[in-house]
N, C-alpha and C positions, 0 to 999 in steps of 0.2 A: 325542700331543702333549698336553701339561699347558696349562691356560687360564692363562696368564699375567697377565690383566685384573685390575687392582687389584681387591681385595675389595670397597670402596664401589661402584665400578662394577658389577661383576659380581654382586653381591647387593644391595646398600642400604648407608645410612650406618650404621645400627645393629646391634649385636651383643647379645643376651641370652644371659643366662648363668645358668641356673638351679641354684643350689648352688655360686656363684662367691666364696666367702668364703675359702679356704683351698684346699690341695692342687691336686689335677688342673683344678677349675674355675676356681681363680684362674689356674693354667697357662694355660689355654684362653682367659682372659682378657686375659693379656699377651702371648699370641701373635696373637689378632685384632686388639688395640691396635696393634702394631707394625705390622699390616698398614693401618692408617688407620681403623679401625672404632671409632664411640663406642661406649659400652658400658652396659648396664643390668645391675647385680647383684643376683642375688636369693637370698637365704638366712635361714634365720631369725635370727641375731645381727648386731645393728646395728653394733657395735664392729668386728670384721674385715672387714665389709664396708667399713666408712669407712677403713681402714687401706689395703686393697687400693684403693680409690678413688682415694685421696690418691696411690698410687704410680703408677697409670695416668696419671691427669692429668698429674703432672708428669714423668712420664719420656717418653711418648709425645706430650703435647698434644692427648688427644683428650677428648672431653666425657664424663664418666662420671654417671651416675646408680644409685641405690641402692634397693632395697627387701626392707623386713623381713616376711619371709612364711614360713610353714610350709607348705612344697610338700605337704604330707600332710592340709592342710585341705581340705574339701568343695568351699569356692567359689574356690581357688586358680587354677585356671585363667582366673576370670572375672576377677580380680583383675589377671592378667597381662594380658588383652585390654584391660582399662580402661588399665592403666601402659602400655600399648605402642601404644595408639588414634592417639595424634598423631605418632609418627615412621615414619622409613623403614627400616622392621626388616627386614633380610635373612636373619640367622641366628640361628639357636637353637641352644644346646649345653644339652642335659640331662644334668645332673651330679648324680644323686642316686640314692639307692638302696642304700645301703651296709647290710649286716647284720652283726655282729660279735658277736654272742651267742652262736652256735655252739650253740644248744640243739636237743635233740632235738623233733620237731614233736609229739609226745603229751606232752611234758613240760612245755611251755610252756603259758600260758593262751590262748585262742584272741586275746585282744585284741590281742597282740603281731603276731599273723599278719594281723589285721584291718589293722593300721596299716599292716604291708607292702606289703598289698597296695593299700589306697589310694594310698599314694605311689609305689610301683614299678609296678603295672597301671593303676589308675584314674585316676592324675592322667598317668601319661606318655599313656595312649591318648586321654583327653580334650583333653590339649595339643597331640599330634599330628595330631588331628582338626583342631582350631581353625586352628593354624600354616599346618599342610599347606594347608587351604583358602585361608587368606589367601596365601600363597606360589602355590597353584596360579592364584588368580584374577590375581596380578599378571605372571604369567610368566617369576620366579625367586625366588631363593632357596635355603637350605641348612639341614638338618635333621642335628645331629650327637647321637648316643645314646651316652653310654657305659656300656659293657656289661661283660662278663666272661666270660673262657673256661670259668667255672661254667656258661654257656649250654648247654656241650655235651652233657652229662649230671649226674644228682642223685648225691647221696652222703649217708651219714649227718651229721649237723647241719648239712646244707644245703640240705634239701627247699624249705623256701619260696624263700629265696634263688635257687636253681639253675633252680627253678621259673619264678620271677619274670624270671628274666635270658634263660631259653628263650624265653619268652613275647614281651620285648623284641626278640630277636633276628629270630624269624620274622615279626613284626609289621612291623620297621622294612625285611627283605629286601623284604616286599610292596610296601612303600610305596616304596621306589627304583623297582620296575617301575613302579608306577602313575603315581608322580608325574615320571620324568624327562623324559616327552615333553612338560611342561609347562616346562622349564627348570628343574626343582627337583632338588637335588642332596640325598642321603639317605646319611649314613654311619653306620654303628655302629662305635666302638672295643671290639676285644676284646685283654685282655691276660691275664696269669697273676697277677701281684703287680705292684704300685705303692707308691712310698714315699710315702705319704700320711700324716698325723698321726692318721688311725683307725687305721692299720696299726701307727702307731709305738707308739700307747696300748696297743694288745692285746700287742704285744712286749715293752713295757716292764713290764705284768703279770707275763707270765712269765720275764723276766731273760734276752729273747732278742736279740741284736745285729740293727739292721735290715740289716747287712753281710751275715750270715748267709744273708738269705733271696733274696739275687739280686733285690729289689725294683728296679724301673726309675724314674729319674727322671722326675716327673711332666712336667717340662719338656719330654723327650724324647718322649714321648707324645703329648703336645698337638701339638707342632712336627710330627711325621710324620703324625698323623692329619689336619689341616689341608692339608698337601701332597698327601696322598691323597684329599682331599673330593670329586674328581670321580670317582673310582675306585670307588666304591660296588660293592654296599651294604654290606660290611664293611672293616675293616681290621684283622685280626689279627696283632696285633705280636708275637706270639710263634710266627707261623706255622712249622714245623719243615721241612715238607717241601710243595712243590706237589703231589704226588701224592694226599694224604690228602684224601679228599671230605668228611669232616667238617669240618676245618680250614683248607683250602685257600682262599685269596682269591679265586683264579680259576676253582676248581671249585666252588664255593660260587655264585658269580658266573652260573656255565654253568647251574647248575642251577635258579638262579632263573628266569632266560630261558625255559629249556625248560619247567619248570612253567606259567610265564605262559603261552607260547603253547598249552600244552596247555587250560589254563582257559578260554583265550579261545575255544577250536575248541568247547570244550563248553558254556559259557554265553552266548558271545558271540551279539549278533544278526546272523542273516542277513542277507547284502547282495546 
């Protein structure tokens, strides 16, 4: 049975939305604000942050703060820690990590891939460690990571993006198993394609209408992910069959539990 406790009581009064200035990040902000949580919106550009903040405070009556920050900066996590030190933070949404160049790995300068690794892997890992420790210590909280079905395998023109999403999926599945005994929910959202400003910009360059792609509305993805927040470790929106061990929500959950038992038996301290 789903937990019907209001989110501010279940997790805390505040939600941090990393990448919350538009698209799916803004949709998550609307979803949690509608559930009574105050929001700290973080992204690089201040103007769209201010637009979303005004909408949330006017529509839902919650307190909204903004922070202009490049999540790819080496000190991004320390700045988030400082910004959230004095609030009752209970939910963090990580919605950053798009890569729309479609470049071949060896045809692009490595500096591009270094930046992607900093944002998609190093920032995410450090942030999950920091906020995971914080929530574990207080005995409640939730972490949502926006991933992609690109995590299920690689392909030409997607080497670094698919690799980084696969890393994030495996990390978050493990954290779900490690943090759930401490009252912390971890959920990774996977989907094929979402109707975001980034997607529309790419499609516009190619003259492709968004309607032709089957892209899912970001409001739908945010709503259904939040509803499934307690049923981690992943929510694959485009799950086609519950019998596919690669893409099935339930089968992947069972595998994580089985692997966790096996690793505990191997590494765990004898009692």
